[in-house]
C-alpha positions as CSV (number, residue, x, y, z in Angstrom):
1,M,10.8,-22.5,4.5
2,R,9.9,-19.7,1.5
3,A,12.6,-19.2,-0.9
4,L,13.5,-15.6,-1.4
5,P,11.5,-13.8,-4.4
6,F,14.3,-11.9,-6.1
7,E,18.4,-13.1,-7.1
8,L,20.4,-12.6,-4.1
9,S,22.1,-9.9,-6.6
10,E,19.1,-7.9,-7.0
11,Y,19.0,-7.5,-3.1
12,R,22.7,-6.9,-3.1
13,G,22.3,-4.0,-6.0
14,R,19.7,-2.7,-3.9
15,Q,22.3,-2.4,-0.6
16,E,25.1,-1.3,-2.8
17,E,23.0,1.6,-4.4
18,F,21.7,2.5,-0.9
19,L,25.0,2.2,0.8
20,S,26.8,4.5,-1.9
21,Q,24.7,7.0,-0.6
22,M,25.5,6.9,3.0
23,P,28.4,8.7,4.9
24,Q,31.0,5.8,5.7
25,D,30.7,6.8,9.5
26,S,27.4,5.4,9.8
27,V,26.3,2.3,11.2
28,V,22.9,1.7,9.6
29,I,20.5,-0.1,11.7
30,I,17.2,-1.3,10.5
31,P,14.7,-3.2,13.3
32,N,12.2,-5.4,11.9
33,N,8.9,-5.1,13.0
34,P,7.9,-6.4,16.2
35,K,5.1,-8.9,16.9
36,S,1.8,-7.6,17.9
37,V,-0.5,-9.0,20.6
38,R,-4.5,-9.4,19.4
39,S,-5.7,-10.9,22.9
40,N,-3.5,-12.1,25.8
41,D,-1.1,-14.8,24.4
42,T,-2.3,-14.8,20.5
43,H,-0.9,-12.5,17.9
44,Y,-1.9,-10.9,14.8
45,R,-0.3,-12.4,12.0
46,Y,3.1,-11.5,11.6
47,R,4.1,-9.1,8.7
48,A,8.0,-8.2,8.2
49,N,9.1,-4.7,8.0
50,S,8.6,-3.3,4.4
51,Y,12.4,-1.8,4.7
52,V,13.7,-5.3,5.7
53,L,12.0,-6.8,3.3
54,Y,13.7,-4.7,0.6
55,L,17.1,-4.6,1.6
56,C,17.2,-8.4,2.3
57,G,14.2,-10.7,2.3
58,W,14.1,-11.3,5.9
59,E,10.3,-12.5,6.9
60,E,11.3,-13.6,10.6
61,P,10.2,-11.2,13.8
62,D,13.2,-10.7,16.5
63,S,15.5,-9.3,14.3
64,V,17.8,-6.2,12.7
65,F,19.5,-5.7,9.5
66,T,23.0,-3.5,10.0
67,A,25.2,-2.1,7.8
68,V,28.7,-1.0,8.9
69,F,31.7,0.3,6.9
70,L,35.1,-1.6,7.8
71,D,38.4,-1.8,6.2
72,G,37.4,0.2,3.0
73,E,34.2,-1.9,2.4
74,W,30.7,-2.0,3.9
75,K,29.9,-5.1,5.7
76,T,26.2,-6.4,6.0
77,S,24.8,-8.1,9.0
78,L,21.4,-10.0,9.9
79,F,20.9,-10.3,13.8
80,V,18.1,-13.1,13.9
81,R,16.4,-15.5,16.5
82,P,18.8,-18.8,16.9
83,R,17.8,-22.2,16.5
84,D,15.7,-23.5,19.9
85,T,14.1,-26.8,19.2
86,H,12.0,-26.1,22.1
87,S,10.8,-23.2,20.5
88,E,10.3,-24.4,17.1
89,I,8.4,-27.4,18.6
90,W,5.5,-24.9,19.3
91,E,6.1,-22.0,16.6
92,G,7.3,-23.6,13.6
93,R,10.9,-24.2,12.0
94,R,13.6,-21.3,12.7
95,I,16.4,-20.3,10.2
96,G,18.9,-19.1,12.3
97,P,22.2,-17.5,12.3
98,E,24.0,-20.1,9.9
99,G,20.9,-20.6,7.6
100,A,20.6,-16.8,7.4
101,E,24.4,-16.5,6.6
102,K,24.1,-19.4,3.6
103,G,20.6,-18.4,2.2
104,W,20.3,-14.3,2.3
105,P,22.2,-11.7,0.9
106,I,23.7,-10.7,4.1
107,D,27.6,-10.9,4.9
108,Q,27.2,-12.1,8.0
109,S,24.8,-13.0,10.7
110,F,24.7,-13.3,14.3
111,P,22.0,-14.3,17.3
112,I,19.8,-11.6,18.1
113,E,21.2,-11.2,21.5
114,D,24.9,-10.1,19.8
115,A,22.9,-7.1,18.3
116,K,23.6,-4.6,21.2
117,E,27.0,-5.3,21.7
118,H,27.5,-5.1,18.0
119,I,25.9,-1.7,17.3
120,L,27.6,-0.1,20.7
121,N,31.2,-1.3,19.2
122,A,30.5,0.6,16.1
123,M,29.2,3.7,18.3
124,S,32.4,3.5,20.1
125,L,34.8,3.6,17.2
126,G,33.1,7.0,15.4
127,S,29.8,5.2,13.5
128,K,27.2,7.4,13.9
129,P,23.6,5.6,14.1
130,S,21.9,5.6,11.1
131,I,18.5,4.0,12.3
132,I,14.5,4.0,11.6
133,Q,13.4,4.5,14.9
134,G,9.8,3.5,16.6
135,L,9.9,-0.3,15.2
136,D,12.3,-1.9,18.0
137,N,12.0,-0.3,21.5
138,R,15.0,-2.4,22.4
139,I,16.9,-1.1,19.8
140,D,15.9,2.2,20.3
141,D,17.4,1.9,23.9
142,I,20.4,0.8,22.5
143,V,20.8,3.6,20.5
144,L,19.7,6.2,22.7
145,N,21.1,5.1,26.5
146,Q,24.5,4.2,25.7
147,D,26.8,3.7,28.7
148,P,29.4,6.9,29.0
149,D,31.8,4.2,30.2
150,K,32.2,2.5,27.0
151,G,32.4,5.9,24.7
152,P,31.0,9.0,24.0
153,V,27.4,9.0,24.1
154,I,25.3,10.0,20.9
155,E,24.2,13.4,20.7
156,L,20.8,13.3,19.2
157,S,21.3,15.8,16.7
158,D,23.8,13.0,15.3
159,I,21.5,10.0,15.0
160,Q,20.3,9.9,11.0
161,D,17.1,8.7,9.2
162,P,17.6,6.3,6.5
163,R,14.7,6.6,4.9
164,N,15.1,9.5,2.6
165,I,17.1,7.9,0.5
166,L,15.5,4.1,0.6
167,D,12.1,5.4,-0.2
168,S,13.6,7.3,-3.6
169,M,14.9,3.9,-4.2
170,R,11.2,1.7,-3.9
171,T,9.7,4.4,-5.7
172,I,11.3,2.9,-8.9
173,K,10.1,-0.5,-9.3
174,S,12.2,-3.3,-11.2
175,E,11.3,-5.6,-14.1
176,S,11.2,-8.4,-11.2
177,E,9.2,-6.2,-8.6
178,I,6.6,-5.2,-11.5
179,G,6.0,-8.8,-12.2
180,I,5.3,-9.7,-8.8
181,M,3.2,-6.8,-8.6
182,Q,1.4,-8.3,-12.0
183,Q,0.6,-10.9,-9.9
184,A,-0.7,-9.2,-7.1
185,A,-3.4,-7.4,-9.6
186,N,-4.4,-10.6,-11.5
187,I,-5.1,-12.2,-8.2
188,A,-7.6,-9.2,-6.6
189,S,-8.9,-8.7,-10.1
190,S,-10.2,-12.4,-10.0
191,A,-11.4,-12.0,-6.2
192,H,-13.4,-8.9,-7.5
193,V,-14.8,-10.7,-10.5
194,K,-15.6,-13.6,-8.5
195,A,-17.3,-11.9,-6.0
196,M,-19.8,-9.7,-8.5
197,E,-20.5,-13.2,-10.0
198,K,-21.8,-14.6,-6.6
199,T,-24.0,-11.3,-5.8
200,F,-27.4,-11.4,-5.2
201,P,-29.8,-8.9,-3.7
202,S,-29.3,-9.0,0.1
203,I,-26.1,-10.5,0.1
204,G,-24.2,-9.7,3.7
205,E,-21.2,-7.4,3.2
206,W,-19.3,-9.7,5.2
207,Q,-20.2,-12.5,2.5
208,I,-19.0,-10.2,-0.2
209,Q,-15.4,-10.0,1.9
210,A,-15.4,-13.8,2.3
211,I,-15.6,-14.4,-1.4
212,I,-12.6,-12.1,-2.3
213,E,-10.1,-12.8,0.9
214,G,-10.8,-16.8,0.5
215,H,-9.5,-16.3,-3.3
216,F,-6.8,-14.2,-1.7
217,I,-6.0,-17.1,0.5
218,H,-6.6,-19.7,-2.3
219,S,-4.2,-17.5,-4.5
220,E,-1.5,-17.9,-1.8
221,S,-1.8,-14.4,-1.3
222,Q,-3.1,-12.7,1.9
223,W,-5.1,-9.1,2.0
224,S,-2.8,-6.0,1.7
225,Y,-5.2,-3.8,3.8
226,P,-8.2,-4.8,5.5
227,S,-11.1,-5.1,2.6
228,I,-14.0,-2.4,2.5
229,V,-17.2,-3.2,1.4
230,G,-20.1,-1.0,1.8
231,G,-23.3,-1.4,0.1
232,G,-25.7,1.7,0.1
233,E,-25.2,4.5,2.3
234,N,-22.2,2.8,3.6
235,A,-20.2,3.1,0.6
236,T,-19.8,7.0,1.2
237,I,-18.2,5.7,4.2
238,L,-14.6,6.3,2.4
239,H,-13.1,4.1,5.5
240,Y,-15.8,2.0,5.9
241,S,-15.1,-1.4,7.9
242,S,-17.4,-2.8,9.6
243,N,-18.7,-4.8,6.8
244,S,-21.6,-6.1,8.9
245,E,-24.7,-4.8,7.0
246,T,-27.0,-7.1,4.4
247,I,-27.3,-4.9,1.1
248,G,-30.7,-4.3,0.1
249,E,-32.0,-4.6,-3.7
250,G,-31.5,-1.5,-5.6
251,D,-28.4,-0.9,-3.5
252,L,-24.6,-0.4,-5.2
253,V,-22.2,-2.3,-3.0
254,L,-18.5,-0.3,-3.1
255,V,-15.7,-2.8,-3.0
256,D,-12.0,-1.7,-2.4
257,A,-10.1,-5.1,-1.7
258,G,-6.2,-5.5,-3.0
259,C,-4.0,-8.3,-2.0
260,E,-0.2,-8.8,-1.5
261,V,2.2,-11.0,-3.2
262,H,5.9,-11.5,-1.3
263,G,5.2,-8.1,0.2
264,Y,3.9,-6.1,-2.9
265,A,0.2,-4.8,-3.0
266,S,-2.4,-4.7,-5.2
267,D,-5.4,-2.1,-4.7
268,I,-8.6,-2.4,-6.5
269,T,-12.3,-0.7,-6.4
270,R,-14.9,-1.5,-8.1
271,T,-18.4,-0.6,-7.5
272,W,-21.7,-2.8,-8.9
273,P,-25.3,-3.1,-8.2
274,V,-26.5,-6.2,-6.2
275,S,-29.4,-6.7,-8.3
276,G,-26.8,-7.0,-11.4
277,K,-28.5,-3.7,-13.1
278,F,-27.9,-0.2,-12.5
279,T,-30.6,2.2,-12.5
280,E,-30.7,5.4,-14.1
281,A,-29.3,7.8,-11.5
282,Q,-26.6,5.5,-10.7
283,K,-25.3,4.8,-14.5
284,E,-25.0,8.7,-14.5
285,I,-22.8,8.9,-11.2
286,Y,-20.8,5.8,-12.4
287,N,-20.4,6.9,-15.8
288,L,-19.0,10.4,-14.8
289,V,-16.5,8.8,-12.4
290,L,-15.1,5.9,-14.8
291,E,-14.7,9.0,-17.3
292,A,-13.2,10.9,-14.8
293,E,-10.8,7.5,-13.9
294,I,-9.9,7.2,-17.7
295,A,-9.0,10.8,-17.5
296,G,-6.9,10.1,-14.6
297,I,-5.0,7.2,-16.2
298,E,-4.3,9.1,-19.1
299,A,-2.5,12.0,-17.3
300,C,-0.4,9.1,-16.0
301,K,2.5,9.9,-18.4
302,A,6.4,9.8,-17.7
303,G,7.5,13.4,-16.7
304,S,4.3,15.0,-15.9
305,P,3.6,16.4,-12.5
306,W,2.4,14.4,-9.7
307,R,-0.7,16.3,-9.5
308,S,-1.7,15.6,-13.4
309,M,-4.1,12.4,-12.7
310,H,-6.2,14.7,-9.9
311,E,-6.3,17.5,-12.6
312,A,-7.1,15.5,-15.0
313,S,-9.9,13.4,-12.9
314,S,-10.8,16.8,-11.1
315,A,-12.2,18.7,-14.3
316,V,-14.1,15.8,-15.3
317,L,-15.6,15.8,-12.4
318,A,-16.4,19.3,-12.0
319,R,-17.8,19.4,-15.4
320,G,-20.3,16.8,-14.9
321,L,-21.6,17.6,-11.6
322,V,-22.3,21.0,-13.2
323,E,-24.0,18.7,-16.6
324,L,-26.4,17.1,-14.0
325,G,-27.2,20.2,-12.2
326,I,-25.8,19.2,-8.6
327,L,-23.6,22.4,-8.6
328,D,-25.4,25.7,-9.7
329,C,-22.1,27.1,-11.1
330,S,-19.7,27.2,-13.9
331,E,-17.6,24.5,-14.2
332,S,-14.3,26.8,-13.4
333,E,-16.2,27.8,-10.5
334,A,-17.3,24.1,-9.8
335,L,-13.2,23.0,-9.8
336,G,-12.0,26.3,-7.9
337,K,-8.8,28.2,-8.8
338,N,-6.5,25.5,-6.6
339,L,-9.0,22.4,-7.0
340,D,-10.9,23.5,-3.6
341,G,-14.3,24.2,-5.2
342,P,-17.4,22.9,-4.5
343,Y,-16.8,19.7,-6.4
344,R,-15.0,18.7,-3.4
345,N,-18.1,18.3,-1.5
346,Y,-18.5,15.4,-3.3
347,F,-14.9,14.2,-4.2
348,M,-13.1,14.7,-0.7
349,H,-10.0,12.4,-1.0
350,G,-6.7,12.2,-3.7
351,T,-6.8,10.7,-7.0
352,G,-4.2,8.2,-6.2
353,H,-1.1,7.1,-4.7
354,L,2.0,5.5,-4.8
355,L,1.8,1.4,-4.9
356,G,4.5,-1.0,-3.9
357,L,5.5,-3.0,-0.6
358,D,3.4,-0.4,1.0
359,V,-0.1,-0.1,0.1
360,H,0.5,3.3,0.6
361,D,3.5,3.3,-0.5
362,V,6.5,5.3,0.1
363,G,8.0,8.7,-1.7
364,G,4.7,11.0,-1.5
365,G,2.3,12.3,-3.4
366,R,-1.0,11.7,-0.8
367,K,-3.4,13.9,-0.4
368,G,-2.5,16.2,2.8
369,D,1.5,15.6,2.2
370,K,3.7,18.7,2.4
371,N,5.4,18.2,-0.6
372,P,3.7,18.4,-3.9
373,G,4.5,14.8,-5.2
374,P,7.1,13.4,-6.9
375,V,7.5,14.0,-11.0
376,L,6.1,10.5,-12.5
377,K,8.7,8.6,-13.6
378,P,9.2,5.0,-15.6
379,G,8.7,2.0,-13.0
380,M,6.5,4.2,-10.7
381,V,3.7,2.4,-9.7
382,V,0.2,4.2,-8.8
383,T,-3.3,4.0,-8.2
384,V,-6.0,6.5,-10.2
385,E,-8.9,6.3,-7.9
386,P,-11.7,9.1,-8.2
387,G,-15.0,8.8,-6.5
388,L,-18.3,10.7,-5.7
389,Y,-20.1,10.1,-2.5
390,F,-23.8,11.4,-1.9
391,A,-24.4,10.7,1.8
392,S,-27.7,11.8,2.7
393,W,-26.7,11.6,6.2
394,R,-24.5,14.9,6.1
395,D,-25.6,17.9,7.1
396,D,-23.4,20.5,6.1
397,V,-24.0,19.6,1.9
398,E,-26.7,19.9,-0.2
399,I,-27.7,16.6,-1.5
400,P,-29.8,16.0,-4.7
401,E,-32.8,13.6,-3.8
402,R,-32.0,11.6,-6.8
403,Y,-28.5,10.6,-6.0
404,A,-28.8,10.3,-2.1
405,G,-27.5,7.3,-1.1
406,I,-25.0,6.6,-3.8
407,G,-21.2,6.1,-3.4
408,I,-19.1,5.0,-6.1
409,R,-15.4,4.9,-6.7
410,I,-13.5,3.0,-9.8
411,E,-9.6,2.4,-8.7
412,D,-7.1,0.8,-10.9
413,D,-3.1,-0.1,-10.5
414,V,-1.4,1.8,-13.3
415,L,2.5,1.3,-14.3
416,I,4.7,4.2,-15.5
417,T,6.2,3.5,-18.9
418,E,8.4,5.7,-21.4
419,E,5.7,4.4,-24.2
420,G,2.3,5.5,-22.0
421,P,0.6,4.3,-18.9
422,I,-0.2,0.3,-18.3
423,V,-2.8,-0.7,-16.1
424,L,-2.1,-3.7,-14.2
425,S,-5.5,-4.5,-13.4
426,S,-7.2,-4.6,-16.7
427,G,-8.3,-8.0,-16.0
428,C,-11.1,-6.4,-13.6
429,P,-14.0,-5.2,-15.8
430,K,-15.2,-1.7,-14.8
431,S,-17.8,-0.6,-17.9
432,I,-21.7,-1.0,-17.0
433,I,-22.3,-3.7,-19.8
434,E,-19.4,-5.6,-18.5
435,I,-20.7,-5.6,-15.1
436,E,-24.4,-6.4,-15.8
437,S,-23.3,-8.9,-17.5
438,I,-21.4,-10.7,-14.4
439,V,-23.2,-9.5,-11.5
440,G,-24.7,-12.4,-10.1
441,K,-24.0,-14.8,-12.9
442,S,-22.7,-17.9,-10.5
443,R,-26.1,-17.6,-8.4
């Protein structure tokens, strides 16, 4: 039975802040993720819902967190799997309602079978459901398919979503959360270095993946997203995932891999030559991306608009593409009036995203979001990850022969503070001199 990563008082503080913003005629209902079938009777490794982890740290499936305002105060409950010797022999020990009530930051705990009666009773007394829907169909059905004989049926318009409040809270990390995220960044940084050290020409993408993810497991963590290991042209595919090809001598490999510690993610990308030496053309693109990344990090200042890091990185990339002769226009034309100029032919994604209990964490700011993103505040953790991609297989844009097949991205995890940005992943080398001194060192 794993200990909770935070003091009970920190969880209670989160609950108090959250519930103080909720209408008192609400019944808060946050189901945990269901188990997911991989094939037949084999399941994927279970990962609890981030909102449940945030509010109470509960990691078992078949569970629901609730809160109801009773007798002038909020009462929190966990509905969990009861102890069952037969099931535990096969699947592992359960904490059960008694254990949950003793060791978790909740007021009371009951068997999961009692959740329906509890929710319907609260609704019959006038509490309107505030529920995260789509996580557990059984819980959704309790709210949506009530029995008219037991009270008035809730209208869809009366159903609230608590995520807006929780998402705002989750964007600002506490000191203890930042400490865990630093652990995750340290483990991922070490994994990238180990992969660099063991890289050689004709190595398989899967072998690099195995080195990195093996280090995650060895360090008591797990990947926070499926690792991207793209060699050669595969590095020009943003979410390449097969990791099944060998990497030829003279090629670069782009590795986007991060781990998770107590649910908190790291997210690091490095690009290096499998031979241990960058070609001149690769150096030109690499140094341009590195300059853009450093500019993006420097723009991560408290009080700045979310767009600041993207503007800073984009300005460097647009200027560099013109100077290298890849774009035949002025710098301002390359950048475009709305950061939509032709430089976007080679840099197609956003510069970063929030990071936390989800690798693309809640709170907005991703490319394609309808809102402009949050103002950067102390306690936020973001990624900064510009890149340039010259896929020779593309027929919609001109690819200079000198750079054909090159894909480079550099990504770090950055904490916003009043004094300026702190790079949590600074333990992962990224200068050309450092990388060339490391690649192949352990062969």
